[in-house]
C-alpha positions as CSV (number, residue, x, y, z in Angstrom):
1,M,139.6,138.8,126.0
2,A,136.2,138.0,124.6
3,S,137.0,134.3,125.1
4,A,137.7,134.6,128.8
5,G,134.7,136.8,129.4
6,A,132.3,134.4,127.7
7,S,132.2,131.8,130.4
8,A,128.4,131.7,130.3
9,C,128.4,130.5,126.7
10,P,127.0,127.0,126.1
11,P,129.9,124.7,125.4
12,V,128.7,122.8,122.4
13,P,127.9,125.8,120.1
14,A,131.2,127.4,121.1
15,W,133.2,124.3,120.2
16,G,131.2,123.9,117.0
17,L,131.7,127.5,116.0
18,A,135.4,127.2,116.7
19,C,135.8,124.0,114.5
20,A,133.7,125.5,111.8
21,G,135.6,128.7,111.8
22,L,139.0,127.0,111.7
23,A,137.8,124.8,108.8
24,G,136.5,127.9,106.9
25,A,139.7,129.8,107.6
26,W,141.7,127.0,106.1
27,A,139.5,126.9,103.1
28,L,139.9,130.6,102.5
29,F,143.7,130.4,103.0
30,A,143.9,127.6,100.5
31,S,142.0,129.8,98.0
32,R,144.5,132.7,98.7
33,R,142.0,134.9,100.5
34,D,144.4,135.8,103.3
35,R,142.5,138.7,104.9
36,G,139.2,136.7,105.1
37,A,141.1,133.7,106.4
38,A,142.8,135.8,109.1
39,L,139.5,137.3,110.3
40,L,137.7,134.0,110.3
41,A,140.6,132.4,112.2
42,L,140.5,135.2,114.8
43,A,136.8,134.6,115.3
44,A,137.4,130.9,115.6
45,V,140.0,131.4,118.2
46,C,137.6,133.6,120.2
47,A,135.0,130.9,120.0
48,L,137.6,128.3,121.1
49,G,138.5,130.5,124.0
50,A,134.8,131.0,125.0
51,A,134.3,127.2,124.9
52,R,137.4,126.6,127.0
53,A,136.5,129.4,129.5
54,S,133.0,128.1,129.8
55,D,134.1,124.5,130.4
56,R,136.8,125.5,133.0
57,A,134.3,127.8,134.8
58,R,131.7,125.0,135.1
59,R,134.3,122.5,136.4
60,Y,135.6,125.0,138.9
61,Q,132.2,125.9,140.3
62,A,131.2,122.2,140.4
63,N,134.3,121.2,142.4
64,P,133.2,119.2,145.5
65,L,135.5,121.2,147.8
66,R,133.8,124.5,146.7
67,A,130.4,123.0,147.3
68,L,131.3,121.7,150.8
69,T,129.5,123.5,153.6
70,A,130.8,122.8,157.1
71,E,130.2,124.5,160.4
72,G,133.3,124.6,162.6
73,Y,136.4,122.5,162.1
74,I,136.8,119.5,159.8
75,D,139.7,117.2,159.1
76,V,141.2,117.1,155.6
77,T,143.8,114.8,154.1
78,G,145.7,115.5,150.9
79,R,149.1,116.0,149.3
80,L,151.0,119.3,149.1
81,F,151.2,120.3,145.4
82,R,154.0,122.8,146.2
83,S,156.3,123.8,149.0
84,P,154.9,125.8,152.0
85,G,154.6,129.5,151.4
86,R,156.3,131.8,153.9
87,E,154.7,135.0,155.3
88,L,155.6,137.2,158.2
89,D,153.1,135.8,160.7
90,R,152.2,132.5,159.2
91,D,153.0,129.6,156.9
92,V,150.7,128.7,154.0
93,L,150.1,125.1,152.8
94,F,148.8,124.3,149.4
95,I,147.0,121.0,149.7
96,D,145.4,118.8,147.0
97,V,142.6,117.5,149.2
98,R,141.7,113.8,148.8
99,T,139.3,113.2,151.8
100,V,137.5,115.2,154.4
101,T,136.2,114.0,157.8
102,E,133.2,115.6,159.4
103,A,131.5,114.5,162.5
104,G,133.5,111.3,162.5
105,R,132.6,110.4,158.9
106,E,135.3,110.3,156.3
107,R,134.5,110.7,152.6
108,A,136.2,111.4,149.3
109,C,136.4,115.1,148.3
110,R,138.8,116.4,145.7
111,G,139.9,120.0,145.4
112,R,142.8,122.4,146.0
113,L,143.0,124.1,149.4
114,R,145.1,127.1,150.5
115,L,145.6,126.7,154.3
116,S,146.9,129.5,156.6
117,V,148.8,128.2,159.6
118,P,149.5,131.1,162.0
119,F,152.3,131.1,164.5
120,A,151.7,130.8,168.2
121,R,152.3,134.0,170.1
122,G,156.0,134.7,170.5
123,A,157.1,131.7,168.4
124,R,157.9,131.4,164.7
125,P,158.6,127.7,164.0
126,R,158.5,127.2,160.2
127,L,156.8,124.2,158.7
128,R,159.4,122.0,157.0
129,Y,157.1,119.9,154.8
130,L,158.0,119.0,151.2
131,A,155.9,119.1,148.1
132,G,154.4,115.6,147.7
133,D,154.0,115.0,151.5
134,T,150.6,113.8,152.6
135,I,149.2,116.1,155.2
136,R,146.4,115.7,157.6
137,A,145.0,118.9,159.2
138,S,142.1,120.2,161.2
139,V,140.8,123.3,159.3
140,R,138.0,125.8,159.2
141,L,136.9,126.5,155.7
142,S,136.3,130.1,154.5
143,S,133.6,131.1,152.0
144,G,133.9,134.1,149.8
145,G,136.7,136.6,149.8
146,S,138.6,138.2,152.7
147,F,137.1,141.6,152.1
148,R,134.0,142.1,149.9
149,N,133.6,145.6,148.7
150,F,132.0,147.1,145.6
151,G,134.3,146.8,142.7
152,G,137.0,145.7,145.0
153,F,139.7,143.0,144.7
154,S,138.0,139.7,144.2
155,Y,139.8,137.0,146.2
156,D,137.5,134.4,144.6
157,T,138.8,135.5,141.1
158,Y,142.3,135.4,142.4
159,L,141.9,131.9,143.7
160,R,140.4,130.8,140.3
161,T,143.4,132.2,138.4
162,Q,145.6,130.2,140.8
163,R,143.5,127.1,140.3
164,I,142.7,126.9,144.0
165,H,139.2,126.0,145.0
166,R,139.0,127.0,148.6
167,R,140.9,128.7,151.4
168,G,140.9,127.7,155.0
169,S,142.7,128.4,158.3
170,T,143.7,126.5,161.4
171,K,144.4,127.8,164.9
172,S,147.9,126.3,165.3
173,A,150.6,124.3,163.7
174,L,149.8,121.6,166.3
175,L,146.6,120.8,164.3
176,V,148.7,120.0,161.2
177,G,150.8,116.9,160.7
178,R,152.5,114.8,158.1
179,A,150.5,111.6,157.5
180,S,153.2,110.2,155.1
181,P,156.3,111.6,153.4
182,S,156.6,112.2,149.7
183,P,157.9,109.3,147.5
184,P,161.7,109.3,147.9
185,R,162.4,109.4,144.2
186,S,159.8,112.1,143.4
187,V,161.3,114.9,141.3
188,R,158.9,117.4,142.9
189,A,160.1,116.4,146.4
190,R,163.7,116.7,145.3
191,V,163.2,120.2,144.0
192,S,161.2,121.1,147.1
193,R,164.0,119.8,149.3
194,L,166.5,121.9,147.3
195,R,164.4,124.9,147.7
196,L,164.0,124.3,151.5
197,G,167.7,123.9,151.8
198,V,168.3,127.3,150.2
199,Q,165.7,128.9,152.5
200,R,167.4,127.4,155.5
201,E,170.8,128.8,154.4
202,L,169.3,132.2,153.8
203,E,167.8,132.1,157.3
204,R,171.1,131.1,158.8
205,R,173.2,133.7,156.9
206,F,170.6,136.5,157.2
207,P,168.9,136.0,160.6
208,S,166.4,138.5,162.0
209,A,167.3,140.6,165.1
210,D,165.8,138.0,167.5
211,G,167.3,135.1,165.5
212,A,163.9,133.5,165.1
213,D,163.4,134.2,161.4
214,I,164.9,135.9,158.4
215,S,166.2,139.5,158.3
216,P,164.7,142.1,155.9
217,N,167.7,141.8,153.6
218,G,167.3,138.0,153.7
219,A,163.7,138.3,152.8
220,V,164.6,140.5,149.8
221,L,167.0,137.9,148.6
222,E,164.4,135.1,149.1
223,A,162.0,137.1,147.0
224,L,164.6,137.8,144.3
225,L,166.1,134.4,144.0
226,L,163.1,132.1,144.8
227,G,160.1,134.2,144.1
228,E,158.9,133.9,147.8
229,D,157.9,137.5,148.7
230,G,155.6,136.8,151.6
231,R,158.3,137.7,154.2
232,L,159.0,141.1,152.9
233,D,158.1,143.5,155.6
234,E,155.7,146.4,155.1
235,P,158.3,149.2,155.0
236,T,160.2,147.4,152.3
237,V,157.2,146.7,150.2
238,E,155.9,150.2,150.6
239,N,159.3,151.7,149.5
240,L,159.6,149.4,146.5
241,Q,156.0,150.2,145.4
242,K,156.5,153.9,146.0
243,T,159.7,154.0,143.8
244,G,158.2,151.7,141.1
245,L,160.9,149.1,141.7
246,Y,158.8,146.3,143.2
247,H,158.7,144.5,139.9
248,L,162.5,143.9,140.3
249,F,162.0,142.1,143.6
250,A,159.1,139.9,142.7
251,I,160.1,137.0,140.3
252,S,158.8,138.1,136.9
253,G,159.6,138.5,133.2
254,G,162.3,141.0,134.1
255,H,164.2,138.3,136.0
256,I,164.0,136.0,133.0
257,A,165.4,138.8,130.8
258,I,168.3,139.3,133.3
259,I,168.9,135.5,133.4
260,N,169.0,135.5,129.6
261,L,171.5,138.3,129.5
262,L,173.7,136.8,132.2
263,L,173.8,133.3,130.6
264,F,174.2,134.5,127.0
265,S,177.1,136.7,128.2
266,L,178.7,133.7,129.9
267,F,178.1,131.5,126.9
268,R,179.6,134.1,124.6
269,F,182.6,134.4,126.9
270,V,183.3,130.6,126.7
271,R,182.6,130.7,122.9
272,M,179.6,128.4,122.8
273,S,177.7,128.1,119.5
274,R,174.4,129.8,119.1
275,R,172.5,126.5,119.0
276,A,174.3,125.1,122.1
277,S,173.7,128.4,123.9
278,S,170.0,128.3,123.2
279,L,169.7,124.7,124.3
280,A,171.6,125.3,127.5
281,L,169.5,128.4,128.3
282,A,166.3,126.4,127.7
283,V,167.4,123.7,130.1
284,F,168.3,126.2,132.8
285,L,165.0,128.1,132.4
286,V,163.1,124.8,132.8
287,F,165.1,124.0,136.0
288,Y,164.6,127.5,137.3
289,T,160.9,127.4,136.7
290,A,160.7,124.2,138.6
291,L,162.8,125.7,141.5
292,V,160.3,128.6,141.9
293,E,157.6,126.0,141.6
294,G,155.8,127.3,138.5
295,S,155.3,130.9,139.6
296,P,152.8,132.3,137.0
297,S,154.9,135.3,136.0
298,V,158.0,133.1,135.6
299,L,156.0,130.5,133.7
300,R,154.8,133.2,131.3
301,A,158.2,134.7,130.7
302,T,159.8,131.2,130.4
303,L,157.2,130.2,127.8
304,M,157.8,133.3,125.8
305,T,161.5,132.8,125.9
306,L,161.3,129.1,125.0
307,A,159.0,130.0,122.1
308,V,161.6,132.4,120.7
309,L,164.4,129.9,121.3
310,A,162.5,127.2,119.5
311,G,161.9,129.6,116.6
312,R,165.6,130.3,116.4
313,L,166.5,126.6,116.4
314,L,163.9,125.5,113.9
315,W,163.7,128.5,111.6
316,K,166.0,131.2,110.3
317,D,163.7,134.1,110.8
318,V,161.7,134.5,114.0
319,H,158.6,136.8,114.2
320,V,158.7,137.9,117.8
321,L,155.1,139.1,117.8
322,N,154.0,135.6,116.6
323,T,155.9,133.8,119.3
324,I,154.5,136.2,122.0
325,A,151.0,135.6,120.7
326,A,151.5,131.8,120.6
327,S,152.7,131.9,124.3
328,A,149.6,133.9,125.3
329,F,147.3,131.6,123.4
330,A,148.9,128.5,125.1
331,L,148.6,130.0,128.6
332,L,145.0,131.1,128.1
333,L,144.1,127.8,126.6
334,A,145.5,126.1,129.7
335,N,143.9,128.6,132.1
336,P,141.4,131.1,130.6
337,A,141.1,132.8,134.0
338,S,144.7,134.1,133.6
339,L,143.3,136.9,131.5
340,H,141.9,138.5,134.7
341,E,145.3,138.3,136.5
342,V,147.1,141.6,136.8
343,G,150.5,139.9,136.3
344,F,149.4,138.5,132.9
345,Q,148.2,141.9,131.7
346,L,151.4,143.6,132.9
347,T,153.6,141.0,131.3
348,Y,152.1,141.2,127.8
349,A,151.4,144.9,127.9
350,A,155.1,145.7,128.8
351,T,156.5,143.1,126.4
352,L,154.4,144.3,123.4
353,S,155.3,147.9,124.2
354,I,159.0,147.1,124.2
355,I,158.8,145.1,121.0
356,L,156.8,147.8,119.2
357,F,158.3,151.1,120.5
358,A,161.9,150.3,121.8
359,P,163.5,150.0,118.3
360,P,162.2,153.4,116.9
361,L,163.0,155.1,120.2
362,L,166.5,153.7,120.2
363,R,167.1,155.0,116.7
364,R,166.4,158.6,118.0
365,L,168.6,158.3,121.2
366,P,172.3,159.2,121.2
367,R,174.6,156.3,121.6
368,L,175.7,156.2,125.3
369,P,178.3,154.1,127.0
370,F,177.5,150.9,129.0
371,K,174.4,150.4,126.9
372,M,172.6,153.2,128.8
373,S,170.7,154.1,125.6
374,E,169.2,150.6,125.4
375,L,168.4,150.6,129.1
376,A,166.6,154.0,128.7
377,A,164.6,152.7,125.8
378,L,163.6,149.6,127.6
379,S,162.6,151.5,130.8
380,V,160.5,154.1,129.0
381,T,158.7,151.7,126.6
382,A,157.9,149.2,129.3
383,A,156.5,152.0,131.4
384,L,154.4,153.2,128.5
385,G,152.7,149.8,128.2
386,A,152.3,149.1,131.9
387,M,151.4,152.5,133.3
388,P,147.6,152.4,132.8
389,I,147.4,148.9,134.3
390,V,149.5,149.8,137.3
391,A,147.4,152.9,137.8
392,R,144.1,150.9,137.6
393,S,145.3,148.0,139.7
394,F,147.6,149.7,142.3
395,N,146.5,153.4,142.1
396,R,150.0,154.6,141.6
397,V,152.0,156.4,138.9
398,A,155.7,156.3,139.7
399,F,157.9,158.5,137.6
400,S,160.8,157.8,139.9
401,S,161.3,154.3,138.4
402,L,162.4,156.0,135.1
403,L,165.3,157.4,136.9
404,L,166.0,154.7,139.4
405,N,166.0,151.9,136.8
406,F,169.4,153.1,135.6
407,P,171.3,152.1,138.7
408,A,168.7,149.5,140.0
409,I,168.6,147.2,137.0
410,P,172.4,146.6,136.9
411,L,172.4,146.2,140.6
412,V,169.7,143.6,140.5
413,G,171.5,141.8,137.6
414,L,174.7,141.8,139.7
415,T,172.8,140.6,142.7
416,M,171.2,137.8,140.8
417,G,174.6,136.8,139.3
418,V,176.1,136.5,142.8
419,G,173.0,134.9,144.0
420,Y,173.2,132.1,141.4
421,V,176.8,131.5,142.7
422,F,175.4,131.4,146.2
423,L,172.5,129.0,145.5
424,P,174.5,125.8,144.6
425,F,176.9,126.4,147.5
426,A,173.9,127.0,149.9
427,A,172.2,123.8,148.7
428,V,175.3,121.5,148.5
429,C,178.2,123.0,150.5
430,P,176.9,125.7,152.9
431,G,180.3,126.3,154.4
432,A,181.6,127.7,151.1
433,A,178.6,130.1,150.8
434,A,180.1,132.7,153.2
435,L,181.8,134.8,150.6
436,P,178.9,135.2,148.1
437,A,176.6,135.7,151.1
438,A,178.7,138.7,152.2
439,G,178.6,140.1,148.7
440,L,174.8,139.7,148.6
441,E,174.5,141.6,151.9
442,L,176.5,144.5,150.5
443,L,174.5,144.6,147.2
444,V,171.1,144.5,148.9
445,A,172.2,147.4,151.2
446,V,173.4,149.4,148.2
447,F,170.1,148.8,146.5
448,A,168.2,149.9,149.5
449,A,170.2,153.1,149.6
450,V,169.5,153.7,145.9
451,S,165.8,153.0,146.3
452,R,165.6,155.7,149.0
453,S,167.7,158.3,147.2
454,L,164.6,160.1,145.8
455,D,162.7,160.3,149.1
456,A,163.1,164.0,149.1
457,W,161.0,164.3,145.9
458,P,157.7,162.6,146.8
459,F,155.9,164.1,143.8
460,L,157.8,161.5,141.6
461,S,155.4,158.8,143.0
462,I,151.7,159.8,142.9
463,R,148.7,158.0,144.3
464,V,145.8,158.3,141.8
465,P,142.1,157.3,141.8
466,T,141.1,154.3,139.7
467,P,141.0,155.4,136.1
468,P,137.8,154.4,134.2
469,G,138.0,151.8,131.5
470,G,137.3,154.3,128.8
471,L,140.5,156.2,129.7
472,L,142.5,153.1,129.4
473,G,141.0,152.4,126.0
474,A,141.7,156.0,124.8
475,Y,145.3,155.7,126.1
476,Y,146.1,152.5,124.3
477,L,144.2,153.7,121.1
478,T,146.4,156.8,120.9
479,L,149.5,154.7,121.7
480,G,148.6,152.4,118.8
481,L,147.9,155.3,116.4
482,A,151.4,156.5,117.0
483,L,152.6,153.4,115.0
484,V,150.3,154.2,112.0
485,R,152.0,155.9,109.1
486,P,150.7,159.5,108.8
487,R,148.3,160.1,105.9
488,F,147.8,163.8,106.4
489,R,150.1,166.6,107.7
490,L,148.7,167.1,111.2
491,Q,148.0,163.4,112.0
492,R,151.2,162.9,114.1
493,P,150.8,166.1,116.1
494,A,147.2,165.4,116.7
495,V,148.0,161.8,117.9
496,L,150.7,163.2,120.2
497,I,148.4,165.8,121.7
498,A,145.7,163.2,122.3
499,F,148.2,160.8,123.9
500,A,149.5,163.6,126.2
501,V,146.0,164.5,127.3
502,A,145.1,160.8,128.0
503,S,148.4,160.4,130.0
504,A,147.7,163.6,131.9
505,L,144.3,162.4,133.0
506,F,145.8,159.5,134.8
507,V,147.9,161.9,137.0
508,V,145.4,164.8,137.2
509,P,142.0,163.1,137.0
510,P,138.9,165.2,136.3
511,F,136.6,166.1,139.2
512,R,134.4,163.2,140.2
513,R,130.8,163.6,139.4
514,S,128.7,165.5,141.9
515,S,125.7,163.6,143.4
516,P,122.6,165.0,145.0
517,D,122.3,161.9,147.2
518,L,123.7,161.1,150.7
519,R,125.5,157.8,150.6
520,V,126.7,155.8,153.6
521,T,128.9,152.8,153.0
522,L,129.8,150.4,155.8
523,I,133.1,149.1,154.3
524,D,134.0,145.4,154.8
525,V,137.3,145.6,156.8
526,G,136.9,142.2,158.6
527,Q,136.9,142.4,162.4
528,G,137.1,146.2,162.6
529,E,135.1,149.2,161.4
530,S,135.2,151.9,158.7
531,I,132.4,154.0,157.4
532,L,132.5,156.2,154.3
533,V,130.0,159.1,154.1
534,E,129.5,160.8,150.8
535,F,127.6,164.0,151.2
536,P,125.5,165.6,148.4
537,G,128.0,167.4,146.2
538,R,131.6,166.1,146.5
539,R,132.4,166.4,150.3
540,T,133.3,163.2,152.1
541,M,133.7,161.9,155.7
542,V,135.5,158.7,156.8
543,I,134.6,157.4,160.3
544,D,137.4,155.1,161.4
545,G,139.7,153.1,159.2
546,G,139.6,149.5,160.4
547,G,142.7,147.6,161.4
548,L,143.9,144.2,162.3
549,A,145.7,144.1,165.7
550,A,149.1,142.4,165.7
551,S,149.0,141.7,162.0
552,P,151.3,143.1,159.3
553,F,148.3,143.5,156.9
554,D,147.5,147.2,156.4
555,V,143.7,147.4,156.1
556,G,143.9,151.2,155.4
557,E,146.3,150.7,152.5
558,R,144.9,147.4,151.1
559,V,141.2,147.8,151.6
560,V,139.9,151.2,152.6
561,S,142.0,153.4,150.3
562,P,141.1,151.3,147.2
563,V,137.4,151.7,148.1
564,L,137.8,155.5,148.0
565,W,140.0,155.5,144.9
566,R,137.5,153.4,143.0
567,K,134.9,156.2,143.7
568,G,137.3,158.8,142.3
569,I,137.9,160.3,145.8
570,T,141.2,162.2,146.3
571,K,140.3,164.3,149.3
572,I,138.7,163.4,152.7
573,D,137.0,166.5,154.1
574,H,136.5,165.0,157.5
575,L,138.6,162.1,158.8
576,V,137.1,160.9,162.1
577,L,138.6,158.7,164.8
578,T,135.9,157.5,167.2
579,H,138.4,156.1,169.7
580,P,142.1,155.0,169.5
581,H,141.7,151.2,169.3
582,P,143.6,149.4,166.6
583,D,140.6,147.9,164.8
584,H,139.3,151.5,164.3
585,M,142.4,153.5,164.2
586,D,145.2,151.7,162.4
587,G,143.8,152.0,158.9
588,L,143.6,155.8,159.3
589,V,147.4,156.1,159.0
590,A,147.3,155.0,155.4
591,L,144.4,157.3,154.6
592,A,146.2,160.2,156.1
593,R,149.2,159.5,153.8
594,N,147.2,158.7,150.7
595,F,144.6,161.5,150.6
596,R,144.3,165.2,151.1
597,I,142.7,165.7,154.6
598,G,140.5,168.7,155.4
599,E,139.8,168.2,159.1
600,F,140.8,165.5,161.6
601,W,138.1,164.9,164.2
602,E,138.7,163.1,167.5
603,G,137.1,163.0,171.0
604,L,138.8,163.0,174.3
605,P,142.6,163.5,174.1
606,A,144.7,160.4,174.2
607,P,148.4,159.8,175.0
608,A,150.5,160.5,171.9
609,D,152.1,157.1,171.7
610,G,152.0,153.9,169.6
611,G,149.7,153.9,166.6
612,Y,148.0,157.1,167.7
613,A,151.3,159.0,167.5
614,E,151.9,157.5,164.1
615,L,148.5,158.7,163.0
616,L,149.2,162.2,164.2
617,E,152.5,162.2,162.4
618,S,151.0,161.0,159.1
619,L,148.4,163.8,159.0
620,P,149.2,166.4,156.3
621,A,150.5,169.8,157.7
622,R,147.4,171.6,156.3
623,A,144.9,169.3,158.0
624,V,142.9,171.0,160.8
625,R,142.9,169.0,164.0
626,R,139.6,169.4,165.8
627,R,138.4,168.0,169.1
628,V,134.6,167.5,169.1
629,G,132.1,166.5,171.7
630,R,128.4,166.7,172.6
631,G,126.7,169.8,171.3
632,D,129.0,170.3,168.3
633,L,126.9,170.7,165.2
634,F,128.1,170.9,161.6
635,A,126.4,171.1,158.2
636,S,127.3,169.9,154.7
637,G,124.7,171.1,152.3
638,P,121.3,169.6,153.3
639,V,123.0,167.2,155.8
640,S,123.4,168.1,159.5
641,V,126.1,166.4,161.5
642,E,125.6,166.3,165.3
643,V,128.0,165.0,167.9
644,L,126.1,163.4,170.8
645,H,129.0,161.9,172.8
646,P,131.3,162.2,174.7
647,S,130.4,165.3,176.7
648,S,132.9,168.0,177.6
649,D,133.1,166.7,181.2
650,G,134.2,163.3,180.0
651,G,132.8,160.0,178.7
652,A,131.5,157.0,180.4
653,G,134.9,155.2,180.5
654,P,138.0,155.5,182.6
655,G,140.3,156.6,179.8
656,P,140.2,158.2,176.3
657,A,140.9,154.9,174.6
658,D,138.0,153.2,176.4
659,N,135.1,152.0,174.2
660,E,132.7,154.1,176.3
661,N,134.4,157.3,175.2
662,S,133.7,156.6,171.5
663,L,132.4,159.5,169.4
664,V,128.7,159.1,168.8
665,I,127.6,161.0,165.6
666,K,124.2,161.5,164.1
667,L,123.6,162.4,160.5
668,T,120.3,163.8,159.2
669,M,119.0,164.5,155.7
670,D,115.4,165.2,154.8
671,G,114.1,163.6,158.0
672,T,116.2,160.5,157.6
673,S,118.8,160.0,160.3
674,F,121.8,157.7,160.8
675,L,123.3,157.0,164.2
676,F,127.0,155.9,164.4
677,T,128.1,154.7,167.9
678,G,131.7,153.5,167.5
679,D,132.3,150.8,170.2
680,A,130.0,152.3,172.7
681,G,128.2,149.8,175.0
682,R,125.7,149.8,177.8
683,P,127.1,152.6,180.0
684,T,127.3,155.1,177.1
685,E,123.8,154.1,175.9
686,E,122.3,154.6,179.4
687,R,123.9,158.1,179.5
688,L,122.5,159.0,176.0
689,V,119.0,157.8,176.9
690,A,119.1,159.7,180.2
691,S,120.4,162.9,178.4
692,G,117.0,163.6,176.7
693,L,118.7,164.0,173.3
694,D,116.8,163.1,170.2
695,L,118.3,159.7,169.4
696,G,115.7,158.7,166.8
697,A,117.3,157.3,163.6
698,R,116.2,155.2,160.7
699,V,119.6,153.4,160.5
700,L,121.7,152.5,163.5
701,K,125.3,151.3,163.3
702,A,125.5,148.8,166.1
703,G,127.9,149.6,168.9
704,H,130.9,147.3,169.5
705,H,130.3,145.1,166.5
706,G,127.0,143.8,167.9
707,S,128.4,142.5,171.3
708,A,126.1,141.2,174.0
709,S,126.6,144.4,176.1
710,S,125.7,146.9,173.3
711,T,122.5,148.0,171.6
712,T,120.4,147.4,174.7
713,T,116.6,147.1,174.7
714,A,116.3,150.6,176.2
715,F,118.6,152.1,173.6
716,L,116.7,150.4,170.7
717,A,113.5,151.8,172.1
718,A,115.0,155.3,172.2
719,V,116.5,155.1,168.7
720,R,113.6,153.2,167.0
721,P,115.7,152.0,164.0
722,R,114.3,150.1,161.1
723,L,117.7,148.9,160.0
724,V,120.7,148.0,162.1
725,I,124.1,147.5,160.4
726,V,126.9,145.6,162.0
727,S,130.6,145.5,161.1
728,A,132.1,142.1,162.0
729,G,134.7,139.7,160.6
730,P,133.6,136.3,159.3
731,G,134.1,133.6,161.9
732,N,135.6,136.1,164.4
733,T,136.8,134.6,167.7
734,Y,134.6,137.0,169.7
735,G,131.3,135.6,168.4
736,F,130.1,138.9,167.1
737,P,127.4,139.7,166.5
738,H,126.2,138.0,169.7
739,P,122.9,136.0,169.6
740,D,121.5,138.2,172.4
741,F,122.0,141.3,170.3
742,L,120.3,139.7,167.3
743,A,117.4,138.7,169.5
744,R,116.9,142.2,170.8
745,C,117.0,143.7,167.3
746,A,114.3,141.1,166.2
747,E,112.1,142.0,169.2
748,A,112.5,145.7,168.3
749,G,111.4,145.0,164.7
750,A,114.7,146.1,163.2
751,A,116.2,144.3,160.3
752,V,119.9,143.5,160.6
753,L,122.6,143.6,157.9
754,R,126.1,142.3,158.7
755,T,129.4,142.7,156.8
756,D,130.4,139.2,157.8
757,L,127.5,137.9,155.7
758,E,126.7,140.7,153.3
759,G,130.1,142.2,152.6
760,A,130.1,146.0,152.2
761,I,126.7,147.7,152.8
762,E,125.7,150.9,151.0
763,I,122.7,153.0,152.0
764,R,121.6,155.8,149.7
765,V,119.2,158.6,150.6
766,D,117.9,160.8,147.8
767,G,115.1,162.8,149.5
768,R,112.4,160.4,148.3
769,R,113.5,157.0,149.4
770,I,116.3,155.0,151.0
771,A,117.9,152.3,148.8
772,V,120.2,149.7,150.3
773,R,122.5,147.3,148.6
774,S,125.2,144.9,149.7
775,C,127.9,142.9,148.0
776,A,125.9,139.8,148.6
777,A,123.0,141.1,146.7
778,P,124.1,144.1,144.5
779,K,121.8,143.8,141.5
780,G,118.1,144.1,142.3
781,R,117.6,141.0,144.5
782,T,115.1,142.0,147.2
783,R,114.8,140.5,150.6
784,P,111.3,139.6,151.6
785,D,112.1,140.1,155.3
786,F,113.3,143.7,154.8
787,R,110.8,146.4,153.9
788,L,110.9,150.0,155.1
789,T,108.4,152.7,154.4
790,R,108.4,156.4,155.1
791,A,105.6,158.8,155.8
792,T,105.5,159.5,152.1
793,K,104.6,155.8,151.7
794,S,107.4,155.5,149.1
795,L,109.2,152.2,148.8
796,I,112.5,152.5,150.6
797,I,114.0,149.1,150.3
798,G,114.9,146.3,148.6
799,L,118.5,145.5,147.9
800,D,118.7,147.1,144.5
């Protein structure tokens, strides 16, 4: 770990230390000083990792495609280095870019690009390109991650672990074309053609209801057999994650273990020798890894298996821990950034836990038929190793998997066995694939029923806040101490108690720390809006939840909920919907499911249909539903919360879902006010100015994402903000924030911070000053164009 984290180390000293350390370790080993040799070798390996990580990080950052800055669309030409990826609403191309053309000028530019190609409305024509095809496309390059929030998922880190330098998008598949086909004898193209043939047969055998794509069951099989999980629909993914069975339907080390079991059973049945069985298995695993196109999880598991097989072929005794360590070393040497990949961490944590704890646990279990004892030992020990990483990365602890693994793992094994009969028929003789296809349909339906069998006991799958790193360290330390031979009488009970306490803290975390400050965070949710308010103490308010209209991506589940969990929040005291538009409302559904809700605030009543009805159904039974309007005043400690709009006689729009009926809320603490205006525009602002209400606020959240018709000159004069914050998506098609809006803010002397440029924006009021930070400048970088002072003449800003 030290190696991958040391990417800033100068390369020459690190390489020198590595070589010197290895030479010294060899000398100590030759003089029979084994312990000193081991320690020095370990230090040398860390230095080697630091050198490699530093070198790879420099090369990645210096890549020409990463450094390319282009406004608008450019043309790129390059080869596909893998088959197109499939998602519900788009295809994804992976292009090894060779040239770019900008303003009519073509020049060489190397780098790997992940290109999203959305479907036209109402159509879903899949791209049928092969790996190795030369592609020419008109693309818009994206910079930074999709959603930049404090401590959030780093898309840039993810791209680095996948060795992809940039991501981009295009408006239509019409802007993408094949410049030249792949070489006819290319192995990569042949494997890609085989993969495409299997996908076509799955689409033919398992069509969607409208016949335009693949059915949910077909998408499950595609994920299981080919590692392509992009077409799994949201309900399926949610159910598999809730039950802790998702790992079975995303190609992983578990699949390789099932393949090993199936093939070794077959080889034993036909009485193949041990050496021949190992060689045959190795050949199949290499082919299968090529078919799933080097999926990182499969590559890790295959490398571990090949290392063990090689050990069995070359030596009589195989030390499994050594082979696992050798595979990890090889993978990190090839790509040091893999250390930051959740899949890498889960693979090795679960594998090591099985190796170390399954044998002693199995000795204490009664012998059960059908190898149920072995299955129980594997399930429990794998969960022991993986649970903290799953809790930290996915904010979930699923006890249900310990029960469901018993029927699920044999079902998946049987499905894979039938699937591997289906694959060759689907690729070579589709007409003969009908029988195994029918069997697969039945098996997937049975698995779906099994996965939902525990829905009546939701307490078996718990959403948890992100555990701190210290808790993970304490958990693994106590787990490791369980392997140490006791030296005093109470050592084993003390270790067990400490382990039980560490485990319990994941499920029932301690109260998050109380703060005397008021914190307001404009969360980066793309083209939408969500605001987190943390009052002094522990009370919280969330105003809107973001949402992407007509997209399967759940912003509430994937973006907003993790922001709250990372802060240790388990309860939202006030969940506020300003108006029922998808980009404000859809994310609230996941929040209502994932957190305890005190009160739900809304303005004018809306028809209970569509997403609004789903939101109301998702609210916990104990949540108090409250309609609020002008004149409603609440307090949370030293903070007053005042609703300014809409009035009881209606808003400024024709219906409750209209922008002009957005809730307008003012927060005030120690003379510092925030004004949140939802999507309100000119008509609402005119009514507010004419009402005579005190609109003055230090910080104004711009109405309607900074549109031309919001935040008018008269409204700015009434509010007198020093800072205006805007929630808008990068490169959004609406052109938000509008240049006219920015010009009006400049004329009013108000600084503007935007989520499309800054990522998430956090404003903290502690009674003496206001401190502002953003994801673009989180550590003390000040902005010379942004200075605020209060009557106390204390310094309020810089981005700290």
